[in-house]
N, C-alpha and C positions, 0 to 999 in steps of 0.2 A: 434457705440455705440452697438451693438448688439458682436459686437467681444472681448468688453471688458466686456459684462457680464454690460451694464447698458441700463435699461429698457428704452423702447423710441418707439413713436407713428409719424409716419407720418400722414397730412391733407394735403387733395388734393383739388385741387379748382373742376378739375374734376369730372364728375360725375362716372365712371369708367374710370378702365388704359384703357381702349381705345375706349374710344368715342371723342375724337379730331380726328376727318377725317385728319386734317394736316398729315403731317409725313415726315422725311426725315432721312437721316444718318450722319454719321460722320466718319472722319476718324483720329484714335489716331499714331499719329508719335513718339512722341518721351515721352509717359508717360507709356508703355507699362510695366515696371516694377512696377510706385508704382501704376498702378489698378492691381497688380498681390496680391497687400498688400489688396486689399480696396473688395475682390470679395470672396462672400459668400464661406461657408463651402462647399469643393467638385468639386468646379467650378477652373479649371486654362484658360487659355491660352491657353488651346489646344481644352478646350467646345468654348472656345469664336468661333474658328476660324471654328470649322464645325457646330456650332447651330445658333450664332450670327449675322453673317457676312450678307453680300445683295449676295453674291455669294461665292461659293467652293475654290474662291480661294485663295491658303497663299504664300503673298509677300515671293521673296526672296531678296538676298541683291542688285535687280540691279532694285529693280521696283521702278517707274518713275508717275508721272502725265505730258504729254503731253502738252507744252505752244503751241497755232496757231499760224501765224500770219494770222490775221482775212479777210486779202485785197485775198493773193495767196492759203492759205489753208497752206502756209507750216509747217515745226514742227520748232519752231524760240528756243524752248528752251525744254529740261526734265526737270524734276526739284524731286530731287530724294527720296523715302519715304523706303526707305529700311525695311524689315519685316513687314509694315503698315499695323493696320487691321481697316478694313473699316466697321463699326458697325452700323446696323437698327436700327434707336428710340425706336420705338414698340419693338423688339422681348427684344432689349438689360431693357428696364424698366421693360419688365415682367420677365427676369430673374432678377434683383434686388432685385424684389415685395416679391420675395417668402418667406415665415415666416417672415415677416416683418406685426407690424399693422398698418393698412393701412384705415385710414377714407376718402371716399369720399366726395364728394361734400361739401366739406368745406371752404367759401367764407370767407376769413379775413378781417376781417373789426376795429379791433381795438390790438393794444395790452399794457399793464398796467405793471409796476415791480415794487414792494414794497415788503423789508424783504427779499430779498435774493431770492424769490420766482417771476416768469413771467406768468403771466395769457395770454390768448389770445383769444377772443371773434368772434364768429364768426355771418355770416348771417341767419342762421339759428337758432339763441337767442343761442344757445350751448358757455361753455366754457370752456379754459381746462387750468390748471395748470400743473407748471414742476420746476424745478431749472434751463433749459439751454433748449431757442429757437435759433435756426439754420435757418436763412432763406435761402428757395434756390427756389424761387419765380420768377425767372426768371429778363429776364431782365424791365421787370415792377413793381421792385419789393415795395410791400408796407412796407417789412419789413425796406429796405434798409430806405424809406419813412420816419417810423415813426425813425428810428435812427436819419435822419439826418435832418429832415423837408422835406416834396414836392417840397421845389423850391433848395438845395442843390445838393439831390436825384433824380433830374429829369435827364432823359436824353439829351444827349447834340445830337441833330439835326444835318447829316453832310450833303452836299453837293451832296448828291447821289441818287438815287432812284431805288427802284427793283421790278423785277415782277416773279413770281416761276412757277412752276408747276411742281405735281409730276402723272405720267399716263403711261398705257400701248398703245404702237402704234403698229402699222402693224406691222408684224413678219419682212417681209423686211428692216425696218427702224430700229426693234432691230437688226440684224441678222450686218446690219450695222455699227451703233454704236459701237457694239464688236469687231467687226473687225478691226474699226479704232485705239482701245483702250477697251482693257478689263472690264475697271471698271469707270473710271473715263479720264474726258479732260478740256481745258478753250481753248477758241480764247480771243485777242483782238484784237482793233480797233484803227485805226486812228484816231475817232470820239469823244474818251472816253467812252465807251461801251466793254463789260463786258460777255463775253456769255459761262457760264460752264454744262454741262449733265455729270452725273454719273447715274452707277445702283443704285436703289433702292430696287428692289429685283427680282434673275435669278433662283431660284431655283425650278420653273416649267420646264417640257422637254421642253414647248409649249413656244417656243419666242413671240408668239401674247398676252402670260398671262405676259410675263419680265415688271418689270413696271420701271420706269426710273423718275430723276430729273431735270429737266429746270431748270436753274437762271442765272438771266442775269440785270448787273445793268449799270448804265451807268448817267453819270454828269449832275445835274441839279441844280444849285444853288439855298441855299434857299430865299424864296419867301423874300424884304426888302432890300436883301442880294447885291452881285454883280448881272450884270444884265443876263436872265435866257436864256440858250443857248434855250431853245423850251418855250414853257406855260406849265405850271406845269399838266401831264395829273391827269386825275381824274376816275379811273374804277373803278366802282361798280360792275359788273357781272364776271361773269366768262368766258364768250365769250366773251369781251371785254379786258378782259385780255390776255388769249388768241390770240385776233387777234394784239390786241399789240407784243404779242411776237415775234408773227413772222412777225411781219411791222418791227419791228426791227432787227432782222438778216438778213433779206433780202441783206442789203448792205455786209453781210460777203464772203467769198467765197462761190461758191454756195456747193464743197459738204459739206459744211457745214452747212451753209443757209435751203441748203434741207432737213435737220435730221428735222428739227423746224416747217417746213410746215407742218408736220404727224402730233403733235400736233389734238387731237381734243377740238371739242369746249365744252362739258364741263367736263374738265377733272377737277377736283379739282387745282382752282388757286389760288393765293393770289397779292398781290402790296403794295406798301409803302413805306416810308422814309428811309435809313439806319440810322442807331445811336451807341453810344456808350455812357459810364459814365467813365470815368476820374476816378479807382479808388485813394477816400481817407480816410481817418482814421476815425473812429464813435467810439463816447463811446457805448459800449456797457454797460452798465449799471451791468457788471459781468456775464450778465446774456442771452444777446443776441447778435445773431451775424450773418455773411453772408457767404453764399458758391456758386460756382457756376456765371451764369450771374449776378447774384443779388448782388454779389461781386465786378464782374469786364465786364458787359457786353460790348464784342467788336464785332469791322467789321470779317467777316468769310473768307476775299481773302485769308488769309494763315494757318488757320485750327487750330487755335492756341486756341478755347474757349473750348471742355471738355476735350482739353490734360491739360487745365489749373486746369479746374473742377475734373478732376482729383487727382494730386496737391494737390487740399485744400483737398480732402477728410485725400488723405495719412497725410498732413499737420497736419490735426486736428488730424486720430488716433496717429499719434508719441507725441503732444503736450499732448494728454489725456494721453497715457502711461505712459509717465515719471513727470505727474502734476495731478494726479488724481487717488486715492484724491488728495488733496492737502497735502504742509507741514506743515499749519498750522488749525489740524481737527476742530477748534473750532470756523471759519470763517464761516460767514451767509452766501457766495459766491465761494460756491465748486470747482465751473467751472473757477473761475474769473485768478488764473495761467497759466490755459490751453491755455486762450485764450489770456492772454499776448502775448505768445508765438508765438501760432495761428494767430495770427494776425499782427504779428509784418511782417510777411514773407512773408503774404497774401497781404497786401497795399502794399509794392515792387513790387512784381512779379506782382500782379495784374495791377499796376498802368502802367510799360511798357508795358506788355502784348498789353494794348487797346491802348497806345498811337503809338506801338511802328507799331500796326496792323495798324489803322488807317492813321499812313504817308503810310503805302503798301498802301492801298486800293488808297489815295490820287496819288500815280505812278501808280498803274497798270493801271489807266484811262489819265494820262496823256502819250501819246506814244513819248514825245522826253526823259523821263523819265525814262519807262521804263523798263528798263537794269539794272536801281540801285535801285528797290525796290527787297526789301528782298525777295520777293519769288522767284525771277530769281537770287538772288545773292550766297543768303545762303538759297533758302530753308525751308523748314517749323521746323527743329531746333529754338530752343530758340535762344537772339541773344547771349546771353552770351556762348554759348557752345563752 
């Protein structure tokens, strides 16, 4: 919007840009060129590489993510990630927020459309009116529920659970991780579990100040469906989550499992069920649409989420370039033409990405089908490449 000179504001539910304790990182694998189209004035890929990554590593054509055999610890496969970028979420958001009119502490409660205008109401009693509302409010999107209704817009619960933590570690553990791979790695096990470790921030000269993300997922059918392989774990506190993470890692090869045993009890950690929402068309009322995780929340085992969100931004940019102002300048819905073009592309791409990511997640947790999954078969590029 800013690139096109269209006045806009962002309404953020968090109290401040850094209010959320939970942080993570994400990889840009195939959307680098589209990202470049959307970056603020004066920011290019070189700036991202030097200032927004989790480390100072510049990936070349031989870059890869190692997949390890959880039983033996041996390398199973190298997942090609040529010229990839790994961004720290908080740094990336701070960069994108520069020069943007952002209103914090805005919890959305209602949306109304009338006469070509859309009005958003917030928990603090304020209202904002405009011609276009783009819902980028995440996987549990309230804007999606408005467009489709709470039942059709609800997340699909999948038969997998996850634990995650972001934490510093003893210096020797931090060095050991980066000796195995300088940025990220994962391991799979015949018992249907997946373990991932990645760098979160290695900017400090002291390895004990480096932070890492630990993520594990495992098969656990939804209650009422197929018989669960184990009882549903209800983890309420950080120490409980961390202890569960340590226990689940113990069946893995010692070289990998030992890393998990050093996660501190008080590490910021979270736990929950894996979910997604296969994208389907919505009625935009000529003035309301979705982007990012609100439009296509997907599983993360193949790293497609951010790449698709970047593609959304670039697609909307081009749709607006070509169709705003509209050919019919008397229209009461000035963004309708652009939204029609934008959404037709997002609906198709988003649905394919969600469904293929879910299928890949199923295979990643099935030892007999592991080698058939997209992550090992074609890597992290889109299926249609």
